[in-house]
The first five atom37 places (N, CA, C, CB, O) and aatype in JSON, in Angstrom:
{
  "aatype": [12, 16, 11, 3, 10, 5, 0, 7, 13, 10, 15, 12, 9, 18, 0, 16, 17, 10, 8, 2, 8, 10, 0, 10, 0, 10, 19, 0, 19, 9, 0, 13, 15, 0, 13, 10, 10, 9, 1, 5, 14, 11, 1, 11, 18, 19, 13, 13, 10, 13, 7, 13, 10, 13, 10, 10, 10, 5, 13, 6, 18, 5, 11, 8, 13, 7, 11, 0, 10, 6, 3, 5, 16, 9, 2, 15, 9, 9, 10, 5, 7, 7, 8, 10, 11, 16, 11, 15, 19, 10, 6, 3, 19, 13, 15, 11, 10, 9, 14, 13, 15, 10, 17, 10, 10, 7, 17, 7, 15, 10, 19, 10, 7, 12, 9, 10],
  "atom_mask": [
    [1, 1, 1, 1, 1],
    [1, 1, 1, 1, 1],
    [1, 1, 1, 1, 1],
    [1, 1, 1, 1, 1],
    [1, 1, 1, 1, 1],
    [1, 1, 1, 1, 1],
    [1, 1, 1, 1, 1],
    [1, 1, 1, 0, 1],
    [1, 1, 1, 1, 1],
    [1, 1, 1, 1, 1],
    [1, 1, 1, 1, 1],
    [1, 1, 1, 1, 1],
    [1, 1, 1, 1, 1],
    [1, 1, 1, 1, 1],
    [1, 1, 1, 1, 1],
    [1, 1, 1, 1, 1],
    [1, 1, 1, 1, 1],
    [1, 1, 1, 1, 1],
    [1, 1, 1, 1, 1],
    [1, 1, 1, 1, 1],
    [1, 1, 1, 1, 1],
    [1, 1, 1, 1, 1],
    [1, 1, 1, 1, 1],
    [1, 1, 1, 1, 1],
    [1, 1, 1, 1, 1],
    [1, 1, 1, 1, 1],
    [1, 1, 1, 1, 1],
    [1, 1, 1, 1, 1],
    [1, 1, 1, 1, 1],
    [1, 1, 1, 1, 1],
    [1, 1, 1, 1, 1],
    [1, 1, 1, 1, 1],
    [1, 1, 1, 1, 1],
    [1, 1, 1, 1, 1],
    [1, 1, 1, 1, 1],
    [1, 1, 1, 1, 1],
    [1, 1, 1, 1, 1],
    [1, 1, 1, 1, 1],
    [1, 1, 1, 1, 1],
    [1, 1, 1, 1, 1],
    [1, 1, 1, 1, 1],
    [1, 1, 1, 1, 1],
    [1, 1, 1, 1, 1],
    [1, 1, 1, 1, 1],
    [1, 1, 1, 1, 1],
    [1, 1, 1, 1, 1],
    [1, 1, 1, 1, 1],
    [1, 1, 1, 1, 1],
    [1, 1, 1, 1, 1],
    [1, 1, 1, 1, 1],
    [1, 1, 1, 0, 1],
    [1, 1, 1, 1, 1],
    [1, 1, 1, 1, 1],
    [1, 1, 1, 1, 1],
    [1, 1, 1, 1, 1],
    [1, 1, 1, 1, 1],
    [1, 1, 1, 1, 1],
    [1, 1, 1, 1, 1],
    [1, 1, 1, 1, 1],
    [1, 1, 1, 1, 1],
    [1, 1, 1, 1, 1],
    [1, 1, 1, 1, 1],
    [1, 1, 1, 1, 1],
    [1, 1, 1, 1, 1],
    [1, 1, 1, 1, 1],
    [1, 1, 1, 0, 1],
    [1, 1, 1, 1, 1],
    [1, 1, 1, 1, 1],
    [1, 1, 1, 1, 1],
    [1, 1, 1, 1, 1],
    [1, 1, 1, 1, 1],
    [1, 1, 1, 1, 1],
    [1, 1, 1, 1, 1],
    [1, 1, 1, 1, 1],
    [1, 1, 1, 1, 1],
    [1, 1, 1, 1, 1],
    [1, 1, 1, 1, 1],
    [1, 1, 1, 1, 1],
    [1, 1, 1, 1, 1],
    [1, 1, 1, 1, 1],
    [1, 1, 1, 0, 1],
    [1, 1, 1, 0, 1],
    [1, 1, 1, 1, 1],
    [1, 1, 1, 1, 1],
    [1, 1, 1, 1, 1],
    [1, 1, 1, 1, 1],
    [1, 1, 1, 1, 1],
    [1, 1, 1, 1, 1],
    [1, 1, 1, 1, 1],
    [1, 1, 1, 1, 1],
    [1, 1, 1, 1, 1],
    [1, 1, 1, 1, 1],
    [1, 1, 1, 1, 1],
    [1, 1, 1, 1, 1],
    [1, 1, 1, 1, 1],
    [1, 1, 1, 1, 1],
    [1, 1, 1, 1, 1],
    [1, 1, 1, 1, 1],
    [1, 1, 1, 1, 1],
    [1, 1, 1, 1, 1],
    [1, 1, 1, 1, 1],
    [1, 1, 1, 1, 1],
    [1, 1, 1, 1, 1],
    [1, 1, 1, 1, 1],
    [1, 1, 1, 1, 1],
    [1, 1, 1, 0, 1],
    [1, 1, 1, 1, 1],
    [1, 1, 1, 0, 1],
    [1, 1, 1, 1, 1],
    [1, 1, 1, 1, 1],
    [1, 1, 1, 1, 1],
    [1, 1, 1, 1, 1],
    [1, 1, 1, 0, 1],
    [1, 1, 1, 1, 1],
    [1, 1, 1, 1, 1],
    [1, 1, 1, 1, 1]
  ],
  "atom_positions": [
    [[0.85, -1.16, 0.0], [0.0, 0.0, 0.0], [0.91, 1.24, 0.0], [-0.97, -0.01, 1.23], [1.85, 1.34, 0.79]],
    [[0.61, 2.16, -0.88], [1.44, 3.35, -1.0], [1.15, 4.33, 0.16], [1.19, 4.03, -2.36], [0.13, 4.24, 0.84]],
    [[2.07, 5.26, 0.34], [1.94, 6.25, 1.42], [0.69, 7.12, 1.22], [3.19, 7.14, 1.48], [0.0, 7.45, 2.18]],
    [[0.42, 7.49, -0.04], [-0.76, 8.31, -0.32], [-2.04, 7.56, 0.03], [-0.79, 8.73, -1.79], [-2.97, 8.14, 0.59]],
    [[-2.09, 6.28, -0.3], [-3.26, 5.47, 0.0], [-3.42, 5.29, 1.51], [-3.15, 4.11, -0.69], [-4.53, 5.33, 2.03]],
    [[-2.31, 5.08, 2.2], [-2.37, 4.96, 3.66], [-2.86, 6.25, 4.29], [-0.99, 4.58, 4.23], [-3.69, 6.23, 5.2]],
    [[-2.34, 7.38, 3.83], [-2.75, 8.67, 4.37], [-4.24, 8.92, 4.09], [-1.9, 9.81, 3.76], [-4.95, 9.42, 4.96]],
    [[-4.71, 8.59, 2.91], [-6.11, 8.74, 2.57], [-7.0, 7.85, 3.43], [0.0, 0.0, 0.0], [-8.07, 8.27, 3.88]],
    [[-6.54, 6.63, 3.66], [-7.3, 5.69, 4.49], [-7.39, 6.19, 5.92], [-6.66, 4.29, 4.45], [-8.46, 6.15, 6.53]],
    [[-6.28, 6.66, 6.48], [-6.28, 7.2, 7.84], [-7.13, 8.47, 7.94], [-4.85, 7.48, 8.3], [-7.8, 8.69, 8.94]],
    [[-7.09, 9.29, 6.9], [-7.91, 10.49, 6.87], [-9.39, 10.13, 6.85], [-7.55, 11.35, 5.66], [-10.19, 10.79, 7.51]],
    [[-9.76, 9.1, 6.11], [-11.15, 8.65, 6.06], [-11.6, 8.13, 7.42], [-11.32, 7.56, 5.0], [-12.71, 8.44, 7.87]],
    [[-10.75, 7.36, 8.07], [-11.1, 6.83, 9.39], [-11.28, 7.97, 10.39], [-10.01, 5.85, 9.89], [-12.21, 7.96, 11.19]],
    [[-10.38, 8.95, 10.33], [-10.47, 10.1, 11.25], [-11.72, 10.93, 10.98], [-9.21, 10.98, 11.12], [-12.39, 11.35, 11.93]],
    [[-12.05, 11.16, 9.73], [-13.25, 11.92, 9.41], [-14.51, 11.17, 9.83], [-13.3, 12.23, 7.9], [-15.47, 11.78, 10.3]],
    [[-14.51, 9.86, 9.66], [-15.64, 9.05, 10.11], [-15.79, 9.13, 11.62], [-15.47, 7.58, 9.67], [-16.9, 9.25, 12.14]],
    [[-14.66, 9.07, 12.33], [-14.69, 9.17, 13.79], [-15.23, 10.54, 14.22], [-13.28, 8.94, 14.37], [-16.05, 10.62, 15.13]],
    [[-14.77, 11.6, 13.59], [-15.24, 12.94, 13.96], [-16.74, 13.1, 13.72], [-14.48, 14.01, 13.18], [-17.42, 13.76, 14.5]],
    [[-17.24, 12.5, 12.66], [-18.65, 12.63, 12.3], [-19.55, 11.77, 13.18], [-18.85, 12.26, 10.84], [-20.69, 12.14, 13.45]],
    [[-19.04, 10.62, 13.64], [-19.9, 9.63, 14.29], [-19.4, 9.15, 15.64], [-20.06, 8.46, 13.4], [-19.83, 8.09, 16.09]],
    [[-18.52, 9.87, 16.31], [-17.93, 9.34, 17.54], [-18.98, 9.05, 18.63], [-16.91, 10.31, 18.08], [-18.87, 8.05, 19.33]],
    [[-19.96, 9.91, 18.77], [-20.99, 9.67, 19.78], [-21.85, 8.45, 19.42], [-21.87, 10.91, 19.95], [-22.17, 7.64, 20.28]],
    [[-22.21, 8.34, 18.16], [-23.01, 7.19, 17.71], [-22.23, 5.89, 17.88], [-23.45, 7.38, 16.23], [-22.79, 4.88, 18.29]],
    [[-20.94, 5.91, 17.55], [-20.12, 4.71, 17.71], [-20.01, 4.31, 19.18], [-18.73, 4.93, 17.12], [-20.06, 3.13, 19.51]],
    [[-19.85, 5.3, 20.05], [-19.78, 5.0, 21.48], [-21.12, 4.44, 21.97], [-19.41, 6.27, 22.28], [-21.14, 3.49, 22.75]],
    [[-22.22, 5.02, 21.52], [-23.53, 4.51, 21.93], [-23.77, 3.1, 21.42], [-24.63, 5.44, 21.44], [-24.34, 2.27, 22.13]],
    [[-23.35, 2.8, 20.21], [-23.5, 1.44, 19.67], [-22.69, 0.45, 20.5], [-23.07, 1.39, 18.19], [-23.15, -0.66, 20.77]],
    [[-21.48, 0.85, 20.9], [-20.65, -0.03, 21.73], [-21.31, -0.29, 23.09], [-19.24, 0.58, 21.93], [-21.31, -1.42, 23.58]],
    [[-21.88, 0.75, 23.68], [-22.53, 0.59, 24.98], [-23.83, -0.21, 24.83], [-22.83, 1.97, 25.61], [-24.19, -0.98, 25.72]],
    [[-24.53, -0.04, 23.72], [-25.74, -0.83, 23.47], [-25.37, -2.31, 23.34], [-26.46, -0.34, 22.19], [-26.06, -3.18, 23.88]],
    [[-24.3, -2.6, 22.63], [-23.86, -3.99, 22.48], [-23.46, -4.57, 23.84], [-22.67, -4.09, 21.49], [-23.78, -5.72, 24.14]],
    [[-22.78, -3.78, 24.65], [-22.39, -4.24, 25.98], [-23.62, -4.47, 26.86], [-21.44, -3.24, 26.65], [-23.68, -5.45, 27.6]],
    [[-24.6, -3.56, 26.79], [-25.83, -3.73, 27.56], [-26.6, -4.97, 27.11], [-26.72, -2.49, 27.42], [-27.15, -5.69, 27.95]],
    [[-26.64, -5.21, 25.81], [-27.31, -6.42, 25.3], [-26.58, -7.67, 25.77], [-27.37, -6.39, 23.76], [-27.21, -8.66, 26.13]],
    [[-25.25, -7.62, 25.78], [-24.47, -8.76, 26.28], [-24.78, -9.02, 27.75], [-22.96, -8.5, 26.09], [-24.98, -10.17, 28.14]],
    [[-24.82, -7.97, 28.56], [-25.14, -8.14, 29.98], [-26.56, -8.67, 30.16], [-24.99, -6.82, 30.73], [-26.81, -9.5, 31.04]],
    [[-27.48, -8.2, 29.35], [-28.86, -8.65, 29.44], [-28.99, -10.12, 29.08], [-29.76, -7.81, 28.53], [-29.76, -10.85, 29.7]],
    [[-28.24, -10.57, 28.08], [-28.28, -11.98, 27.69], [-27.61, -12.84, 28.76], [-27.59, -12.2, 26.33], [-28.1, -13.92, 29.11]],
    [[-26.48, -12.35, 29.27], [-25.72, -13.12, 30.25], [-26.46, -13.23, 31.58], [-24.36, -12.48, 30.47], [-26.49, -14.29, 32.2]],
    [[-27.06, -12.14, 32.01], [-27.75, -12.12, 33.29], [-29.0, -11.25, 33.17], [-26.8, -11.61, 34.43], [-28.92, -10.04, 33.4]],
    [[-30.13, -11.83, 32.83], [-31.35, -11.03, 32.61], [-31.81, -10.34, 33.9], [-32.47, -11.91, 32.06], [-32.25, -10.98, 34.85]],
    [[-31.7, -9.03, 33.88], [-32.17, -8.22, 35.0], [-32.88, -7.0, 34.44], [-30.99, -7.8, 35.93], [-32.59, -6.55, 33.33]],
    [[-33.79, -6.49, 35.22], [-34.57, -5.33, 34.79], [-33.68, -4.12, 34.52], [-35.63, -4.99, 35.84], [-33.94, -3.36, 33.59]],
    [[-32.64, -3.93, 35.34], [-31.8, -2.75, 35.15], [-31.06, -2.79, 33.82], [-30.79, -2.63, 36.28], [-30.82, -1.74, 33.23]],
    [[-30.72, -3.95, 33.33], [-30.05, -4.05, 32.03], [-31.02, -3.73, 30.88], [-29.46, -5.45, 31.84], [-30.61, -3.2, 29.85]],
    [[-32.29, -4.06, 31.08], [-33.3, -3.69, 30.09], [-33.42, -2.17, 30.02], [-34.68, -4.33, 30.44], [-33.48, -1.6, 28.93]],
    [[-33.45, -1.53, 31.19], [-33.52, -0.07, 31.22], [-32.27, 0.56, 30.59], [-33.69, 0.44, 32.66], [-32.37, 1.55, 29.87]],
    [[-31.1, -0.01, 30.87], [-29.87, 0.49, 30.26], [-29.92, 0.36, 28.74], [-28.64, -0.25, 30.82], [-29.58, 1.29, 28.01]],
    [[-30.34, -0.8, 28.27], [-30.42, -1.03, 26.83], [-31.38, -0.04, 26.17], [-30.87, -2.48, 26.53], [-31.04, 0.59, 25.16]],
    [[-32.58, 0.1, 26.72], [-33.54, 1.03, 26.13], [-33.08, 2.48, 26.27], [-34.91, 0.85, 26.78], [-33.32, 3.29, 25.37]],
    [[-32.45, 2.81, 27.37], [-31.95, 4.17, 27.54], [-30.93, 4.54, 26.48], [0.0, 0.0, 0.0], [-31.01, 5.62, 25.88]],
    [[-29.97, 3.66, 26.25], [-28.96, 3.95, 25.23], [-29.55, 3.9, 23.82], [-27.81, 2.96, 25.34], [-29.11, 4.64, 22.94]],
    [[-30.54, 3.05, 23.59], [-31.22, 3.03, 22.29], [-31.96, 4.35, 22.04], [-32.19, 1.85, 22.21], [-31.9, 4.89, 20.93]],
    [[-32.65, 4.86, 23.05], [-33.34, 6.15, 22.89], [-32.34, 7.28, 22.65], [-34.19, 6.45, 24.14], [-32.6, 8.17, 21.84]],
    [[-31.2, 7.25, 23.35], [-30.2, 8.3, 23.14], [-29.6, 8.23, 21.74], [-29.1, 8.19, 24.2], [-29.34, 9.26, 21.12]],
    [[-29.37, 7.01, 21.24], [-28.87, 6.85, 19.87], [-29.91, 7.34, 18.86], [-28.5, 5.38, 19.6], [-29.57, 8.01, 17.89]],
    [[-31.17, 7.0, 19.09], [-32.23, 7.45, 18.2], [-32.34, 8.97, 18.21], [-33.58, 6.81, 18.6], [-32.56, 9.59, 17.17]],
    [[-32.2, 9.58, 19.39], [-32.26, 11.03, 19.48], [-31.09, 11.68, 18.73], [-32.26, 11.48, 20.94], [-31.27, 12.68, 18.04]],
    [[-29.9, 11.11, 18.87], [-28.73, 11.63, 18.17], [-28.91, 11.55, 16.66], [-27.47, 10.86, 18.59], [-28.66, 12.52, 15.94]],
    [[-29.34, 10.4, 16.18], [-29.54, 10.21, 14.74], [-30.7, 11.06, 14.22], [-29.78, 8.72, 14.43], [-30.65, 11.56, 13.1]],
    [[-31.74, 11.21, 15.03], [-32.89, 12.04, 14.63], [-32.44, 13.47, 14.4], [-34.01, 11.99, 15.71], [-32.74, 14.08, 13.37]],
    [[-31.71, 14.01, 15.37], [-31.26, 15.4, 15.24], [-30.23, 15.57, 14.13], [-30.69, 15.88, 16.55], [-30.22, 16.6, 13.45]],
    [[-29.38, 14.59, 13.94], [-28.28, 14.76, 13.0], [-28.69, 14.47, 11.56], [-27.14, 13.86, 13.4], [-28.21, 15.13, 10.64]],
    [[-29.55, 13.49, 11.34], [-29.78, 13.03, 9.98], [-31.2, 13.15, 9.46], [-29.37, 11.63, 9.88], [-31.41, 13.71, 8.39]],
    [[-32.17, 12.65, 10.18], [-33.48, 12.57, 9.55], [-34.58, 13.41, 10.18], [-33.92, 11.17, 9.54], [-35.73, 13.31, 9.75]],
    [[-34.29, 14.23, 11.16], [-35.31, 15.06, 11.78], [-35.88, 16.1, 10.84], [0.0, 0.0, 0.0], [-37.1, 16.23, 10.72]],
    [[-35.01, 16.85, 10.19], [-35.46, 17.93, 9.3], [-36.2, 17.37, 8.09], [-34.26, 18.78, 8.84], [-37.21, 17.94, 7.66]],
    [[-35.71, 16.27, 7.53], [-36.39, 15.67, 6.36], [-37.78, 15.16, 6.74], [-35.54, 14.52, 5.78], [-38.73, 15.33, 5.98]],
    [[-37.89, 14.55, 7.91], [-39.2, 14.06, 8.36], [-40.15, 15.23, 8.63], [-39.04, 13.21, 9.62], [-41.34, 15.15, 8.33]],
    [[-39.61, 16.29, 9.21], [-40.42, 17.48, 9.46], [-40.93, 18.08, 8.15], [-39.61, 18.53, 10.24], [-42.12, 18.38, 8.03]],
    [[-40.05, 18.26, 7.17], [-40.46, 18.83, 5.88], [-41.48, 17.95, 5.17], [-39.25, 19.04, 4.99], [-42.45, 18.44, 4.6]],
    [[-41.24, 16.63, 5.19], [-42.16, 15.72, 4.53], [-43.54, 15.76, 5.17], [-41.61, 14.29, 4.56], [-44.55, 15.77, 4.47]],
    [[-43.58, 15.78, 6.49], [-44.87, 15.8, 7.19], [-45.6, 17.12, 6.95], [-44.67, 15.59, 8.69], [-46.8, 17.12, 6.69]],
    [[-44.89, 18.22, 7.04], [-45.52, 19.53, 6.81], [-46.04, 19.62, 5.39], [-44.53, 20.68, 7.1], [-47.15, 20.11, 5.17]],
    [[-45.26, 19.17, 4.42], [-45.7, 19.23, 3.02], [-46.88, 18.31, 2.73], [-44.55, 18.87, 2.1], [-47.7, 18.62, 1.86]],
    [[-46.98, 17.2, 3.44], [-48.11, 16.31, 3.18], [-49.37, 16.74, 3.93], [-47.74, 14.89, 3.57], [-50.48, 16.44, 3.49]],
    [[-49.23, 17.44, 5.05], [-50.41, 17.89, 5.79], [-50.92, 19.21, 5.24], [-50.09, 18.04, 7.28], [-52.12, 19.39, 5.04]],
    [[-50.0, 20.13, 4.99], [-50.39, 21.45, 4.48], [-50.17, 21.46, 2.98], [-49.57, 22.59, 5.18], [-49.05, 21.66, 2.51]],
    [[-51.24, 21.24, 2.23], [-51.13, 21.14, 0.78], [-51.11, 22.49, 0.09], [-52.27, 20.32, 0.24], [-50.52, 22.63, -0.98]],
    [[-51.74, 23.47, 0.68], [-51.78, 24.8, 0.08], [-51.21, 25.8, 1.08], [-53.22, 25.19, -0.34], [-51.02, 25.47, 2.25]],
    [[-50.95, 27.0, 0.63], [-50.39, 28.05, 1.48], [-51.28, 28.37, 2.66], [0.0, 0.0, 0.0], [-52.38, 27.84, 2.81]],
    [[-50.78, 29.24, 3.49], [-51.52, 29.6, 4.69], [-51.21, 28.63, 5.81], [0.0, 0.0, 0.0], [-50.13, 28.05, 5.85]],
    [[-52.14, 28.46, 6.72], [-52.0, 27.54, 7.84], [-50.69, 27.76, 8.6], [-52.08, 26.1, 7.35], [-49.98, 26.81, 8.93]],
    [[-50.37, 29.01, 8.87], [-49.11, 29.33, 9.54], [-49.05, 28.78, 10.96], [-48.89, 30.82, 9.56], [-47.99, 28.37, 11.43]],
    [[-50.19, 28.78, 11.65], [-50.21, 28.28, 13.02], [-49.96, 26.77, 13.03], [-51.56, 28.61, 13.69], [-49.21, 26.27, 13.87]],
    [[-50.59, 26.05, 12.12], [-50.38, 24.6, 12.03], [-48.93, 24.29, 11.7], [-51.3, 23.97, 10.99], [-48.33, 23.39, 12.27]],
    [[-48.38, 25.05, 10.76], [-46.98, 24.84, 10.39], [-46.06, 25.12, 11.57], [-46.6, 25.72, 9.2], [-45.09, 24.39, 11.79]],
    [[-46.34, 26.16, 12.31], [-45.52, 26.51, 13.47], [-45.58, 25.43, 14.55], [-45.97, 27.84, 14.05], [-44.56, 25.08, 15.14]],
    [[-46.78, 24.9, 14.79], [-46.94, 23.84, 15.79], [-46.18, 22.58, 15.34], [-48.43, 23.51, 16.01], [-45.49, 21.96, 16.15]],
    [[-46.32, 22.21, 14.08], [-45.61, 21.03, 13.58], [-44.09, 21.21, 13.63], [-46.04, 20.73, 12.14], [-43.37, 20.27, 13.97]],
    [[-43.62, 22.39, 13.31], [-42.18, 22.66, 13.4], [-41.68, 22.52, 14.84], [-41.85, 24.06, 12.86], [-40.61, 21.97, 15.09]],
    [[-42.47, 23.04, 15.79], [-42.09, 22.91, 17.19], [-42.09, 21.45, 17.65], [-43.03, 23.72, 18.07], [-41.2, 21.03, 18.38]],
    [[-43.08, 20.69, 17.21], [-43.15, 19.28, 17.59], [-41.94, 18.52, 17.05], [-44.45, 18.63, 17.06], [-41.3, 17.77, 17.78]],
    [[-41.61, 18.73, 15.78], [-40.54, 17.96, 15.16], [-39.14, 18.46, 15.54], [-40.69, 18.0, 13.68], [-38.2, 17.67, 15.58]],
    [[-39.0, 19.74, 15.83], [-37.66, 20.25, 16.12], [-37.37, 20.35, 17.61], [-37.48, 21.59, 15.48], [-36.21, 20.43, 18.01]],
    [[-38.4, 20.36, 18.45], [-38.17, 20.52, 19.89], [-38.74, 19.37, 20.72], [-38.76, 21.83, 20.36], [-38.04, 18.79, 21.55]],
    [[-40.01, 19.05, 20.5], [-40.67, 18.08, 21.36], [-40.14, 16.66, 21.17], [-42.17, 18.1, 21.11], [-39.85, 15.97, 22.14]],
    [[-40.01, 16.22, 19.94], [-39.55, 14.85, 19.7], [-38.1, 14.65, 20.17], [-39.66, 14.52, 18.2], [-37.83, 13.67, 20.87]],
    [[-37.15, 15.54, 19.83], [-35.79, 15.34, 20.35], [-35.72, 15.39, 21.88], [-34.86, 16.39, 19.79], [-35.01, 14.59, 22.49]],
    [[-36.46, 16.31, 22.49], [-36.45, 16.39, 23.95], [-37.08, 15.15, 24.56], [-37.19, 17.64, 24.42], [-36.59, 14.65, 25.58]],
    [[-38.15, 14.65, 23.97], [-38.8, 13.44, 24.49], [-37.87, 12.23, 24.41], [-40.1, 13.15, 23.72], [-37.79, 11.44, 25.34]],
    [[-37.16, 12.1, 23.29], [-36.22, 10.99, 23.16], [-35.08, 11.13, 24.17], [-35.66, 10.93, 21.74], [-34.65, 10.13, 24.76]],
    [[-34.58, 12.35, 24.36], [-33.52, 12.59, 25.34], [-34.01, 12.25, 26.74], [-33.05, 14.05, 25.28], [-33.31, 11.6, 27.51]],
    [[-35.23, 12.7, 27.07], [-35.79, 12.45, 28.39], [-36.04, 10.96, 28.61], [-37.1, 13.22, 28.56], [-35.76, 10.44, 29.69]],
    [[-36.55, 10.27, 27.61], [-36.75, 8.82, 27.72], [-35.42, 8.09, 27.91], [-37.47, 8.27, 26.48], [-35.32, 7.16, 28.71]],
    [[-34.4, 8.52, 27.18], [-33.09, 7.89, 27.28], [-32.49, 8.05, 28.66], [0.0, 0.0, 0.0], [-32.12, 7.07, 29.3]],
    [[-32.38, 9.29, 29.11], [-31.78, 9.53, 30.43], [-32.67, 9.04, 31.54], [-31.48, 11.0, 30.63], [-32.17, 8.59, 32.58]],
    [[-33.99, 9.11, 31.36], [-34.89, 8.56, 32.38], [-34.73, 7.06, 32.54], [0.0, 0.0, 0.0], [-34.74, 6.55, 33.66]],
    [[-34.57, 6.36, 31.42], [-34.35, 4.91, 31.48], [-33.03, 4.59, 32.16], [-34.38, 4.3, 30.08], [-32.94, 3.65, 32.94]],
    [[-32.0, 5.38, 31.86], [-30.7, 5.14, 32.51], [-30.76, 5.39, 34.01], [-29.63, 6.04, 31.89], [-30.19, 4.63, 34.79]],
    [[-31.46, 6.43, 34.41], [-31.61, 6.7, 35.85], [-32.41, 5.59, 36.52], [-32.31, 8.07, 36.07], [-32.05, 5.14, 37.61]],
    [[-33.48, 5.13, 35.88], [-34.25, 4.0, 36.43], [-33.39, 2.75, 36.54], [-35.48, 3.72, 35.57], [-33.5, 2.0, 37.51]],
    [[-32.54, 2.53, 35.54], [-31.65, 1.39, 35.59], [-30.67, 1.48, 36.75], [0.0, 0.0, 0.0], [-30.32, 0.47, 37.36]],
    [[-30.22, 2.69, 37.06], [-29.29, 2.86, 38.19], [-30.0, 2.72, 39.52], [-28.61, 4.22, 38.12], [-29.42, 2.23, 40.49]],
    [[-31.27, 3.13, 39.59], [-32.02, 3.04, 40.85], [-32.42, 1.61, 41.15], [-33.26, 3.93, 40.79], [-32.33, 1.16, 42.29]],
    [[-32.86, 0.88, 40.12], [-33.37, -0.49, 40.35], [-32.26, -1.49, 40.54], [-34.23, -0.93, 39.19], [-32.53, -2.67, 40.73]]
  ]
}
């Protein structure tokens, strides 16, 4: 492998890490939680697994598909102009309520897992 190819490969790995480091960490913790749940089924491991899954879903929602889902829903519900209040409510639901709910479910599940 040439030096240029090695440098390009390392640059790709680094850029992937910068873009997805939180998601990669969450996937690793989800795999570990699933392993613990299989090895020793306990309620707290279920809460840990669901908590990290909700946090991963919230991260991916905000980073990748939240805006597209919001635009698609608004365009399919509001077919003609006007309806500014409906559009404003839908924008708030998709940009604030859903991410906050996923965050709250994730951390709430983790706290429940620590308490139980």
